[in-house]
N, C-alpha and C positions, 0 to 999 in steps of 0.2 A: 230505607226505600227498598222495595222489593220488585217493582214492576214499572213499566212505562207509564201506567196510570199515575203512579206516585210522582214520577218525573214531571209529568204534565201538570199535576196539582201544584207542586212546588214552584214550577216555572210561572204558572198563572198567578198565584198569590203574590209572588215577587214583582211581576211586571205590572201589577195593579198599584204598586206603591208609587206615588208621584216622585218623579226624578229618576226612576229606573228606566233605562233605555233598552236593556237587554239582560236576560238571565239565562245562562247555560248550565244545565244540570246533567251531571254524569252519573248514571246508575252504576256503572262499572267501578268508578273511582269513589263513589259516595261523596261527591264534591259539587259545589255550586260556585260559579264565577259570575259576578254581577257587574255590569257597566252602569254607572249612575252618576248623577250630578250631586256632588257632596254638599252643595249649598241647599239642596232640596230633600235629600234622603240621608239616613245614617244607618250604620251597621246594626245598631240595636233594633231598628225597625225590621230589618231582614230576619233577625233571630226570632223576634216575636211573631212575625207573619208565618214563619215556618212552623214554630211551636203551635200556634193557633190552628194551623192546618192539620195538626195531629202527628207531626214528625219531630224527631229528636235533633238537637243541634249539639255537635260535639265540640266545636271550636269556634 
């Protein structure tokens, strides 16, 4: 991620996933924190959504 547009793109794709209540994206730390209902969403979905939006997932 290189700009606030990237941050907003990642935040938007994550918050569209059913069960995600909040996604905080830090450009400075290159980190995402996600609040979600584990019975409705899974970490694999987050990785795929970020990749599908054109970004790399490191961990």
